[in-house]
N, C-alpha and C positions, 0 to 999 in steps of 0.2 A: 812134810815140808809144805808150807802154805804158798800158794801161787796167787799173786795180787793182780788185779785187773784195774784199769783206769776207766772211770765213768766220767763222761763229759756232759755238762749241762749246756743247753742252748737257752740261755736266759733271755736273749732277744726275742725268741719265739715263745716265751712264757713257760718254758720247761723248768719245773722246780723239783720234781721227783723222778727218779729212774727206778723202775722195777719195784716200786713200793717200799724200797729199803734205803735208798740213797736220797737224802734230803739236802738241799743246798744250805738250809739253816744249820744242819749238823756240821757241815764243812766250815761254815763261817764261824760257828761257835767254837769249834776246836782251834781254828786259826787264831781267834781272839784270845782264848785261854793260853795258848802257846806263846803268843807275843807278850802278853802281860807277865807271864812267868819268866821268859828269857831276858826281858829288859833289865832285870836286876844284875845280870852278869856284864853289862855294858859292851860286850862283844863276845862272840863265840867263834873260835877258829873253825874253819871248815873241817879240819882234820879231826876235831872232837865232836862234830855235830851229831853223829850217830849216838854217842854216849849221852849227850844232853837230851836227845829225842827219846831214848830209852828211859832215862830218868824221869822225864816229864810224863811219859805214858804210864809208868809205874805209879807216880804220885797222883795222876789224873784218875787212875783206876781205883786206888784206895781212898782218895779224898781225905776226909778228916780222920779216917781210921788207919792212917799209915803209921805203923810202928816199926822200929828197927828190925824186930824179929820177923814181922810179916814181909817187909821189903827183902830181907835176906832170903827167906824161904822162896819168895817169888823169883828172885834173881837166880837161884841155883836149883830151883825145883824142876820137876819133870816137864812142865808145860813150856817153859822158856818163852813165854809170850811177850816178854818185855825186852828180850835181847835182839839186837840187830844182827842179822847174818850178813857178813861181808866177805868178799873174796879178796885175796891178796896176790 
């Protein structure tokens, strides 16, 4: 199970990189791609937001090489990198 941590940038102090791996440009780029992709749905219910985010991560990962077979294998494969784990 993957444990996520939150990295905070202090932009006012000129901090743009944390630990050499977290760049604020990457965060801004992902945010921009997500907003451009999700605008086509005109609204997303909070209840289904996890599903949309998983779908976007899958398409973002495969890019132009997203085929139905590749998406299916990724969704049910061993890695389960695109599934959101939620508790009920």
